[in-house]
N, C-alpha and C positions, 0 to 999 in steps of 0.2 A: 245334115246341117246343125241342126238345134241339139240331137241325137247324142252325135260326133262329141260336141263342146263339151256337153255336159260328161258323157263317159269319161272324157280326159280330166275334166275338173274330179270325177272319183277316184280316178287313176292318182293325180296329186297331191290331193289330201292324204290317200294312203299310205304314199309311199313318206309325206311327211309325218304320220302318226306312225309309224314303223320306225327311222330314223330320232325321231322324238320318245320313242323306249328306248330304245338302244342308249341312245346321251344318259336318260337313268339310270337303264340297269349299267351301264359301263364307270358310272359316276360312283352307286353304292358298292361297283368290284373294286374298285381304284382302294388305299388305303388313304389316308386323309395327314398329309405330313404337320402339319399344322401342329397337329393334335400328338404327335409322336413323343412332344416332351414341353412343359410348359417352364416359366420361369415364375419363381414363385416370392425369390428374394434378391435382392442385390442393394446393399446398404456399406456403410463406411462407419467405423465407429465414433463420435467425435474424443477429439484427443485434446481441446484446447483447455487449460487450466482456468478454473473458475466459470468454467461454459460447459452443458449438459448437451447442446445440440451442432456448435460447429468441430469442423472435420476442414483444419488445416493442412496444406500442402508443405511437401518436404518433413513432416513429421510423421513418426513411427504412426500407424494405426491398424485396422483390423477390415481389410473388404471380405467379406461372406458375399454369396453368389450360392442358391439353391436353386433348383430343378423337379422338377415332378416328371418321372414318364409317365406315358400310358398305361392303362392295365395287359394291354397286350404287346408293348413297345419293353426292349434292352437297350444299356445304352452301355458302348465299348469301347468310350474317350471322347473327353472335354475339352476346350477349344476355350481360356477366357481372354479375349481383347484388352486388358486392363489401358486406360486413359495414357495416349503416348508420356513417353517420361518419366512413368514410376518404373518402379524396381521394388524388386521383392527375390527375395534366395528361395532358393528348391526344398532347402530345409525345412526352410517357417510354412513350407504350403502343407494342409490338414487336410485329406479326405473321409467323408463319413459316410456310408452309403443304410438308410433305417427303410426293411421291409415291412410295413404296420413299423409296431411301437419297438419293432427288435433293432438293434443294432449289429449290423453285420459285420462279417470279418474279415475284409477287403484289403489287399495290399497293391492299393495304388501308388501309379509309378507316376512321377510329377516333373517334370523340366520348363525350364524356365529358360526364354530367350529373348533380350532384349524387358520389354511391357507382355510378351505373351507367354501366358502359360498353360501347359498343356498337360493334360492330367490320362493317363490308359490303365486301364481295366485287362488286369490280364483273363480275366472271365466278366464274360456280359453281366450288367447287373439284372438280377431278379425282375421282372415284367412286371411294372405298376411299384417299380422300388423309388425312393427318392433319394437322390446324390446332392451333399455338401461341399463345397469347397470355400475353405477359409485360408485367404491368405493372408497370414500375420503378419507383425514389422512391416509392413508396406508405405512407399514413400509413394505418396501422389505428387504427382504436379504443383510446382510452387506457384507456380502464376495464379493458380486454381483456375475453376468453371466448374460447367456442366457437363457430366457425362452420362452414358445409358448404357445397356450394358451390350458388349459385341462381343460374337466368336462362331463357334458352331459347335457340333457335335455327331457323334455317328452313334449310331444303331447297330442292333447285331447282324441283318443282314449287309453290312457295309458302309450302308449307306452315310452319307457329309451331307448335313443340311446345317442352313444358318440359325443363330441362334435367334429366337423365335421374339417377336416386339414384345416391347413391356412399358407402360407409366412408370415403372420406379427410375428413378436417376440420382443421382449422386453427388451431389453440390460440395464443392470444396474451395475454404480458403484464400486466400493465397497469404503466403506466410513474410514473416517482417525477417533480415538478416540477423533478428536478437532470436527469433524462435529458430532459423534454420542453425543456427550456433549451438543449441541447445541440441535437437535434434541430433546434429554430428557429432557432438556427446554421447547423446546415449552410445554412440554404435561401438565408442573408442574401447578397448580392451582395459584400458589401466581404469578406466571413468565403471565398467561390467565388476572390476576388480575389487575399487571401490566401495562400492554399491553393497556389495556380496557382505561388507560386515553389515549388520542391522542399523545398528548405533549412527555410521558415517550416512548410512539413505538416509536415517530417517529427520536429520540433524544437520548434515551438509552434502545435502543431492547436485553433486556443479552443477549441472542442465536446469536444476527447479529456480540454483542460484540465480543461472543468468539471465531466467525468464522472470526473477520474483524483482530483480535490482531497477528495471524501467516500468514494471505495474506496478510498484512503491513507492516511487518516482512524485506522483501527482499528490500522493497521501502524504509525505515530503510537504511537497510546497503547503502543501492544507495547514499543515503542523505549525510548518516554520510562518506562514499568513498568518494562523491567532499567536501568535507572542508576538510577532513583531507590533501585530493590532492592540493585543492587552497590557506589554509589561509597560511601552511607553504610557499609555490611560492611567493605568491605577498609580503611576506612581504620582503627580497630585492628589490626587484621590488619597492616598496614603498618606503625603502631609499635610492636607486636610483633617483626615481620622485620629493625626497625633496631637494636631493643637489642641483638636476637641478633649481630646485626653489628658490634656496637661492643662487647659486650661485653670483659670482661678474661682470660678463660678461651679458651681452644682451643677446645674442642668446640662450644660455642653459635656462635660465630664463625665457627669451618667449616660449622657449619649454614645461618644466617641466609646466609656468602656464598655459598654453595652452588644455594642455595635462588633469589638473589638474578638469579647471574651465567645461572645454567639458563633461568629465565624471562622476563628482559631481552634474551636473547640466542638465541630463538629466537621465531618471527615467531607473533603471538595465532593466525596461520590454522592450522596446523600444531597449535597444541595445541586448538583446537574439531574438526579433524578427529583427534586420538589421545582426546577424551572423548568424539565422537560418533558413531564407527566403532570405536572401542577396548575401552573401557570394554564395549558392549553382548557382546561377543564372550567376556566373562569374565563374562556372567552380568546386567551392574549397567545396570538398565531406570528410565531415571527419567524425568518430566516434560521435554520441551526447551524450557520457558520455565525450571523450574530448572538446568538442565542448562548451559544458555548463562551463565544469572546467574554459576554458581556458577564456570565458567570466567572469567566478566569479574571476579571477585570476586582469584582467585587470582594473574589476572595484572596488574589494576591495583598490588596491594598489591606488591607487586614494586619498583613503581614508585614509589610511597607510599612504603614504606622508605628507596629513596636519595634521597628527597626531606625526610623527616624526618631521616635523619642529618645531613645537610647543612645543614638550617634547627639541631639540634641543636650541631652544631658549630659554627656563626657565633657562635654566644653566646661572651661573653666570661668567660672563665675564673675572672673576678675575679669574677662571679658569683655562679659557687660556693662560694669562699671565704669570700667578704663572710656567705652561708648558713649556712656547715656554723661560722664561727664566730661565729654568735650564735645555736646550737644545733639548726641545725636537720639530721636524718638525711638519706643520703643521697638515698634515695625521697622526702621532704617535698620537699628541693632540689629535685628531681629536674620533681616533677608541681606545686610549688606556686613556684617561680623560674622553673626554666629553658623549661618545656612552654608556660605561659604566653606568653612572650615567642618560641615560637620560633613556634605558630601565624600571630603576626601576621606574620610574617616570609614564612609559606610559602602564607599563604590564595589566593596570586594561583597560584603554580604547583600547587595545589590546584585551582581553575578553571581551570588551562588541562587537567590532566589528566580531570579530570570534559567537559568537553569532547572530547579523546580519546577518553573513554571510548563518550561518546553517540555520536560518529562510526562509532568500533569498530562499533555496534550493526548494522552492514550488515554486516558478514561472516558474520553468522547468515543468515543466507539461502541462505550457503553449503548451510547443512545442518539446511534445511529448517525453520526457526521462520520463524512467518507473521511477521514485522517488517514496519516501511516497505520496504525493499528486496527483497521477496520480492514482495510485493504489484505492485512498480513491475512486478517482473521478469513476474510472469506477466500483468498488463496489455498488455507491449509484444510478448509472446510471442506473444499471441490478436490484438492488433492489427497490427503490423510497424510500429509508431513508436515512437521515438523520447519523444514530449511525458512521455510517465508515467518517466521520472528525471526532466525536468527539474522534473516537481512535487516531485516527491521531496527534489531536491537543493534544494527551496523551504522545505519542512520542514524540514531540517534546519538553516539559514540561520535559521528562525522560530528557533533556539534559538541554535546558537552565533555570532551577529552583537550582541545583547545579551550575552553570557557577557563578551565578548570586550570590546566594553566597561566593562563595571563590572570587568574588572581593570584597563586601562585606568587607569579612576578611580581604581580602590583604591592603585594602585601613583603613582598621583600624591599623593593624599593623606598615606601614608605616607612616599615623596617632602619634600612639607612639613612632617607633623608632625617628622620628621629632624632637619629643618632647624632649625626651631622649637625642639627638643629641645637641640640643638647650643650654639642662642644662648640658651635659658636659665641650661644649666651654664656658660655662658664668663663670663656675668654673674657667676653665682653663687659663683665661682672669683673673680671679679674681671679676672678676664682680658677681651683678645679674641678670644675662641674659640681658643683653640692646641691643639693634640692632642695631651693630655699619654703622654707614655713611662711602660709599664707599671711597675708595682716604684716609681714617685716616690711621694710624699704624697697630693699630689694627685689621683691617680689610684686610689691606694686610698679617699680620701673621696667621689668620682665613685663608685665601686661601693657603698658604706655608704649613700651619697644613693637608689641604688637598689633596694636591697634593705631601706629604710624600707619600702616600700608591700608588700609581702609581711610584713612585722615587725606585732606587737599592742606595745601599749603599753609593756611591758617593755624588749622589745628592742629596740625604739626607744633606750629609751635607756642599753641596753648599746651600739647603734652608735653613739651620741652619744660616751661617754666611750672606744670605740677610736680612735672620731677625734678626739678629745681627744687620744690619749696620743699617738695618731702625730704630731700637729703639734709636739705638745712637745719629744718624744725625735727626732722627724724622719727616722724609721726606713722605710729602704726595703722592701717587701715584691715580693715577686716575684712574677708573674701568677699 
């Protein structure tokens, strides 16, 4: 009994050994289909302006697939399944076959059906060759997503195999309506004809204009913010500098003159460099926006100081004398008589200074402040196209042209007002608009009438009495 059991065991073990050997031999005899072709590349070219890594959906890009066949395998056809929703034209599909380092002249036929790209070779590719398929001007799904390679390939023996798995993926970012509009424009025939002219393409690319406007908008807001913060603060500082410049004492006059001459005598660009690169060496660290605003305030205040000084000195001295004769102090005379008239005269010049400051914010791009010109510079560097600078010029003109018209209209109204005022004075004095000589009775009367605007009831009576005395005695008061 034991002998029979041992005999059966030996036969079973022998049969198992034979079956294992046969399976092993069969595995070596059958071809390993997974090694017939390996995917070496599955990529999409970045297509976002100013970004070298992002692939946008619904925007023309180049999708590249590259497969390496085994040393004993030939390929007769490849089918690529692009992400659902992708579009590409058959004429934009390029096929390249390399045998070693040699590029083979293979006339492959490409057909597109929806998002499926089928490439057929009239003759099997050489064994061990590399096949590369480039789908140019491909529009990937606008909603974005992550996509791996999918499809199939056919070997020379007519067998069709699924595309081997790979860890390579294409990550597509969702596309905004503006970017989709830009992509749509690039596909239009009139845009292609427009861009065929080198000058028009470099300076006025329609698609790049569409994408540059929203990209530059945030920089435009930064430029406006700098001016809105800086200019109101520069006005009182400029007024202080003008008072120092006109002071009677030598020391404050020297301080005001030195500051104004230095600031107005050196370029703003140099002042920005000193502030942004010199102060950090001394341990002074500040937000770029605040640093830029401070430099603009200090620079503009020097120019406003000269504007105010010229405006104050243009006021007839008879105004001051009439105000002082009414019992007003020097401070009251300045703030209630001289400055109100000065402001009216210098508003056009101040508006011009506002425009100059707005344009000078472009210099902050040189020191890294993300304002309008910095955004335009970044996009131009990424695209090699000057169109963003043209768009930036449009943003500047949006502010400067209306402000210029406002200045012109204000100057025209002030000129008409001065003419009407002179005619009214001439009628009040019973003359034909003649100019009064300083120190005459008429000149004194004119100064007193202008000062009555700022005087109360009691002061107005005093002014009337002075006027009557001047007419009665015929005194000549110097200016």
